[in-house]
C-alpha positions as CSV (number, residue, x, y, z in Angstrom):
1,M,-6.6,-6.7,-11.1
2,C,-3.3,-7.8,-8.8
3,L,0.2,-7.2,-9.8
4,G,2.6,-9.9,-8.1
5,A,6.1,-11.1,-8.8
6,A,5.7,-9.2,-11.8
7,V,2.8,-11.1,-13.2
8,Q,-0.8,-10.1,-13.5
9,Q,-3.4,-12.1,-11.7
10,E,-7.1,-12.1,-10.2
11,C,-7.1,-11.4,-6.4
12,P,-7.5,-14.6,-4.6
13,P,-11.3,-14.7,-3.9
14,Q,-12.4,-13.9,0.2
15,E,-15.9,-13.6,1.6
16,Q,-15.3,-10.1,1.9
17,P,-17.5,-6.9,1.5
18,D,-17.9,-5.5,-2.0
19,G,-16.9,-2.4,-2.9
20,F,-13.4,-0.3,-2.1
21,Q,-12.4,-1.5,1.5
22,G,-13.5,-5.0,0.2
23,E,-11.1,-5.1,-2.8
24,L,-8.6,-3.8,-0.7
25,A,-9.0,-6.2,1.9
26,R,-8.6,-9.1,-0.7
27,F,-6.0,-8.0,-2.3
28,L,-3.9,-7.4,1.4
29,R,-5.3,-11.3,2.0
30,G,-3.4,-12.3,-1.4
31,H,-0.2,-10.5,-0.7
32,L,0.1,-10.4,3.4
33,G,3.6,-12.0,4.0
34,R,4.5,-12.7,0.2
35,G,6.0,-10.4,-1.5
36,P,5.3,-6.7,-2.8
37,G,1.7,-5.9,-4.7
38,L,0.2,-3.4,-7.1
39,L,-3.3,-3.0,-6.8
40,W,-5.5,-0.9,-9.9
41,P,-9.0,-0.5,-8.0
42,E,-11.8,-1.7,-9.8
43,H,-14.3,0.3,-7.3
44,E,-13.9,3.3,-6.0
45,D,-14.4,5.2,-2.9
46,G,-15.2,8.9,-4.1
47,D,-12.7,11.0,-5.8
48,P,-9.1,10.0,-4.3
49,A,-8.1,13.8,-3.9
50,D,-10.7,13.5,-0.9
51,W,-9.4,10.9,1.0
52,D,-8.1,12.9,3.9
53,R,-7.5,11.5,8.0
54,P,-10.8,11.2,9.0
55,W,-11.3,9.0,6.1
56,A,-8.2,7.1,6.6
57,D,-8.7,6.0,10.0
58,R,-12.1,4.8,8.9
59,L,-10.5,2.7,5.9
60,A,-7.9,1.4,8.8
61,A,-10.6,0.4,11.3
62,G,-12.5,-1.2,8.2
63,L,-9.3,-3.2,7.4
64,T,-8.3,-4.1,10.9
65,R,-11.5,-5.8,11.2
66,L,-11.5,-7.3,7.8
67,L,-8.1,-8.8,8.1
68,G,-7.7,-9.4,11.8
69,R,-4.4,-7.8,12.4
70,P,-3.8,-3.8,13.5
71,V,-3.7,-1.2,10.5
72,H,-3.0,1.9,11.2
73,H,-2.9,5.1,9.3
74,V,0.6,6.6,9.9
75,P,0.8,10.5,8.6
76,G,4.1,12.3,8.0
77,D,5.8,13.5,4.7
78,P,5.1,11.1,2.1
79,A,7.7,13.3,-0.4
80,R,10.9,11.8,1.7
81,Y,9.7,8.4,2.9
82,V,11.7,5.4,3.1
83,T,10.9,1.8,4.2
84,T,13.5,2.1,7.0
85,G,13.2,3.3,10.6
86,P,10.7,2.1,12.5
87,D,7.8,1.1,10.1
88,A,10.2,-1.2,8.5
89,Q,9.3,-3.7,10.8
90,Y,5.8,-3.8,9.5
91,D,4.4,-4.3,6.4
92,L,3.0,-1.5,4.4
93,L,0.1,0.1,2.4
94,V,0.3,2.9,0.3
95,L,-2.8,4.8,-1.5
96,Q,-1.8,7.1,-3.9
97,T,-4.4,9.9,-3.7
98,T,-2.7,12.6,-5.9
99,G,-0.6,13.4,-8.6
100,G,2.1,10.3,-8.9
101,S,5.2,8.8,-7.4
102,G,8.0,6.7,-8.7
103,W,9.0,3.4,-6.4
104,H,12.4,1.8,-5.8
105,L,12.0,-1.4,-4.6
106,F,15.1,-3.0,-3.8
107,P,15.6,-6.6,-3.6
108,P,16.7,-8.1,-0.2
109,D,19.2,-10.2,-1.6
110,G,21.8,-7.2,-2.0
111,P,22.6,-3.8,-2.5
112,D,24.3,-4.5,-5.9
113,A,21.0,-6.3,-7.3
114,P,19.0,-3.6,-9.8
115,P,15.9,-2.1,-7.9
116,R,12.8,-2.8,-9.5
117,T,10.7,0.2,-10.5
118,L,7.1,1.5,-10.7
119,R,4.7,4.1,-11.0
120,L,1.6,4.7,-8.4
121,R,-0.9,6.8,-9.2
122,G,-3.7,8.3,-8.1
123,G,-6.6,5.7,-6.7
124,E,-3.4,3.0,-7.0
125,A,-2.1,1.0,-4.1
126,L,0.8,-0.4,-2.8
127,Y,1.8,-3.4,-0.5
128,L,5.4,-3.8,0.8
129,P,5.9,-6.8,3.3
130,A,8.1,-6.1,6.2
131,G,11.7,-5.8,5.5
132,C,11.3,-4.4,1.9
133,P,13.6,-1.5,1.1
134,A,12.0,1.0,-0.6
135,A,12.4,4.5,-1.8
136,V,9.6,7.2,-3.2
137,R,10.3,9.9,-5.5
138,Q,7.7,12.4,-5.8
139,R,6.4,15.5,-6.7
140,A,5.8,18.5,-4.2
141,T,2.1,18.5,-4.9
142,A,1.6,14.8,-5.1
143,R,0.2,12.9,-2.0
144,H,-0.6,9.2,-0.5
145,L,-1.3,7.6,2.6
146,R,0.2,5.3,4.2
147,F,-0.8,2.2,6.8
148,V,1.0,-0.3,8.5
149,I,-0.4,-3.4,8.9
150,G,0.6,-5.3,12.4
151,A,2.2,-2.6,14.4
152,P,0.4,-2.4,17.9
153,G,-1.7,0.5,18.8
């Protein structure tokens, strides 16, 4: 199930493989360049708590192949990430691995508009298009993986 523009909708069908990686690729194809999206996956790829760097690198390579654009795993401190700096020019995919996080998506129209707030839980995915200002708040024990889409290797 996808959430985009605050409306639940079915992800657009594409010729993609089944399973978690295919579901992520279909979700991204439906949202790339259009606006933020939240995915509650119907497929599993093991326990999200076991998603590590080698798994993330394999997922990035698979998504690169399926989307036809570069996808890179970006390690870093997930508890303090804000979409400013070098990653802000690229689309961002976030996979929550453990715990939960609160995300604040700020409208591009200006700082006076209230942010959209959402909760991301283990196994869920969040897509943020390039330039979408956002901030995350989570406990020290919560973790997520970040991927940039479209960034050169």
